[in-house]
C-alpha positions as CSV (number, residue, x, y, z in Angstrom):
1,M,46.3,-60.4,66.0
2,V,49.5,-59.3,64.4
3,T,53.1,-59.3,65.7
4,E,55.2,-56.2,65.4
5,I,59.0,-56.4,65.5
6,E,60.2,-52.9,66.0
7,L,63.0,-50.8,67.2
8,K,63.6,-47.1,67.8
9,A,66.8,-45.2,67.8
10,H,67.8,-41.7,68.8
11,V,68.4,-39.3,65.9
12,Q,71.1,-36.6,65.9
13,N,70.5,-34.8,62.5
14,T,66.8,-34.9,61.7
15,E,66.9,-33.1,58.3
16,E,69.8,-35.1,57.0
17,L,68.0,-38.3,57.9
18,R,64.8,-37.1,56.4
19,L,66.6,-36.4,53.1
20,L,68.3,-39.8,53.2
21,L,64.9,-41.6,53.9
22,S,63.4,-39.7,50.9
23,K,66.0,-41.4,48.7
24,K,66.0,-44.8,50.3
25,A,62.3,-45.3,50.9
26,E,58.8,-44.3,49.6
27,Y,57.4,-41.3,51.4
28,L,53.9,-42.0,52.6
29,Y,52.7,-39.0,54.7
30,A,53.3,-36.5,57.4
31,F,51.5,-37.2,60.7
32,E,50.5,-35.9,64.1
33,K,49.6,-38.5,66.8
34,N,48.1,-37.9,70.2
35,D,47.9,-40.9,72.4
36,K,45.9,-41.3,75.6
37,Y,46.3,-44.5,77.7
38,W,43.4,-46.0,79.7
39,Y,43.9,-48.4,82.6
40,A,41.9,-50.8,84.6
41,E,42.2,-50.7,88.4
42,N,43.3,-54.3,88.2
43,M,46.4,-54.0,85.9
44,S,46.4,-57.8,85.2
45,L,43.4,-57.2,83.0
46,L,45.2,-54.7,80.7
47,P,48.9,-54.6,81.8
48,S,50.0,-52.1,79.2
49,G,46.7,-50.3,79.1
50,L,44.5,-49.4,76.2
51,R,45.7,-46.7,73.8
52,I,43.4,-44.3,72.0
53,R,45.2,-42.5,69.2
54,S,43.9,-39.5,67.4
55,E,45.9,-39.3,64.2
56,K,46.0,-36.8,61.4
57,R,47.8,-37.6,58.2
58,L,48.8,-35.3,55.3
59,F,49.5,-37.1,52.1
60,P,51.8,-35.8,49.3
61,D,48.7,-35.0,47.1
62,K,47.6,-32.6,50.0
63,R,44.8,-35.0,50.9
64,E,44.2,-35.1,54.7
65,E,42.9,-38.0,56.8
66,S,41.9,-38.1,60.5
67,L,41.3,-41.3,62.3
68,T,41.0,-42.7,65.8
69,L,42.7,-46.0,66.6
70,V,42.2,-48.1,69.6
71,T,45.2,-50.4,70.4
72,Y,46.1,-52.9,73.1
73,K,49.3,-54.9,73.1
74,N,51.2,-57.7,74.8
75,K,54.7,-56.0,75.0
76,E,58.0,-57.6,75.2
77,V,61.6,-56.4,74.6
78,R,64.3,-58.8,73.4
79,D,67.8,-57.6,72.8
80,G,66.6,-54.0,72.6
81,I,64.0,-54.9,70.0
82,E,60.3,-54.8,70.8
83,V,58.1,-57.8,69.9
84,N,54.5,-56.9,70.4
85,E,51.3,-58.8,69.9
86,E,48.9,-56.1,68.8
87,R,45.2,-55.7,68.4
88,E,44.0,-52.5,66.8
89,F,40.8,-51.1,65.4
90,T,39.3,-47.8,64.4
91,V,36.5,-46.2,66.4
92,I,33.9,-43.6,65.5
93,P,33.0,-41.4,67.3
94,A,35.9,-41.3,69.8
95,P,34.1,-39.3,72.6
96,E,31.4,-41.9,72.9
97,F,33.9,-44.7,73.1
98,E,35.8,-42.9,75.8
99,E,32.6,-42.5,77.7
100,F,32.1,-46.3,77.3
101,L,35.5,-46.9,78.8
102,K,34.7,-44.7,81.8
103,R,31.5,-46.6,82.4
104,T,33.4,-49.9,82.3
105,G,35.7,-48.7,85.0
106,L,38.8,-47.7,83.0
107,K,40.5,-44.5,83.8
108,P,42.6,-42.2,81.6
109,G,46.3,-42.0,82.5
110,R,49.4,-40.8,80.7
111,S,49.4,-39.2,77.3
112,K,52.0,-38.8,74.5
113,E,52.3,-36.5,71.5
114,K,54.2,-37.4,68.3
115,R,54.7,-35.8,64.9
116,G,56.8,-36.7,61.9
117,W,57.0,-38.4,58.6
118,A,56.2,-42.0,57.5
119,F,58.1,-44.0,54.9
120,S,58.0,-47.5,53.6
121,R,60.6,-49.9,52.1
122,D,60.6,-53.6,51.5
123,G,57.9,-54.3,54.1
124,I,59.5,-52.1,56.7
125,T,57.5,-49.1,58.0
126,V,59.9,-46.2,58.9
127,E,58.8,-43.2,60.9
128,L,61.0,-40.2,61.6
129,V,59.3,-38.9,64.7
130,E,59.6,-36.3,67.4
131,V,58.1,-37.3,70.7
132,K,57.2,-34.2,72.7
133,G,59.5,-33.9,75.7
134,L,61.9,-36.6,74.4
135,G,63.3,-35.5,71.1
136,W,63.7,-37.2,67.7
137,F,63.8,-40.9,66.9
138,V,63.6,-43.2,63.9
139,E,61.2,-46.1,64.4
140,L,61.5,-49.2,62.2
141,E,58.7,-51.8,62.2
142,I,57.9,-55.1,60.5
143,I,54.5,-56.8,60.8
144,A,55.0,-60.5,61.1
145,E,52.4,-63.3,60.7
146,A,54.0,-65.6,63.3
147,K,55.6,-65.0,66.6
148,N,58.5,-67.5,66.8
149,E,62.3,-67.3,67.2
150,E,63.0,-67.7,63.5
151,T,60.7,-64.8,62.6
152,F,62.2,-62.7,65.3
153,T,65.8,-63.4,64.3
154,K,65.1,-62.6,60.6
155,G,63.1,-59.5,61.4
156,K,65.7,-58.2,63.8
157,K,68.4,-58.6,61.2
158,R,66.4,-56.8,58.6
159,L,65.8,-53.9,61.0
160,L,69.4,-53.7,62.1
161,D,70.6,-53.8,58.5
162,F,68.2,-51.0,57.5
163,L,69.3,-48.9,60.5
164,S,72.9,-49.4,59.5
165,G,72.1,-48.4,56.0
166,L,70.9,-45.1,57.5
167,G,74.2,-44.6,59.1
168,I,72.8,-45.0,62.6
169,K,74.9,-47.2,65.0
170,N,73.3,-49.8,67.2
171,E,74.3,-47.8,70.3
172,A,71.6,-45.3,69.4
173,I,68.9,-47.9,69.8
174,E,66.6,-47.1,72.7
175,S,65.2,-50.2,74.4
176,R,62.9,-48.4,76.9
177,F,59.3,-47.7,76.0
178,Y,58.4,-44.0,75.5
179,S,56.2,-44.2,78.5
180,E,59.1,-45.2,80.7
181,M,61.2,-42.4,79.3
182,L,58.5,-39.8,79.9
183,A,57.9,-41.1,83.4
184,A,61.6,-40.8,84.2
185,K,61.5,-37.2,83.1
186,R,58.6,-36.3,85.4
């Protein structure tokens, strides 16, 4: 299990930020992500659901990669920063795994579509992402080995410093989960 310390912030000028990220960080790939969430009738078994993500990546050398990731998390938001304990694995073939989920009593629920570009700098993964129906965001994430207050404090400072270096004010940080934002729009 890994711990993610992450934040997301609203973006006003996508192209300007993309150019800035190209200068400040290593460009990794373009992506499209389609997420489908699965839920148990008894939400205490999987409170945040199980996510199946179909992801396509296009690398700078024109190489393409498609994968299906299964993720489940224990989610928490502290001071607008997400701290998630995450478990994730790939699954092949996805349709058979979804059939397995149905047979175990899970049901498909909401979905979400994202597209954008991924970058990396000093252990921070940066995604400039458009969430269908919500607009553009920048997501910053650190993977931490330990989940304790010191790790959170240091990680939060690194993320906020990087965000500031992009010229984005803390007021742009969005503390709600995308799922909450999408539900509010419906």
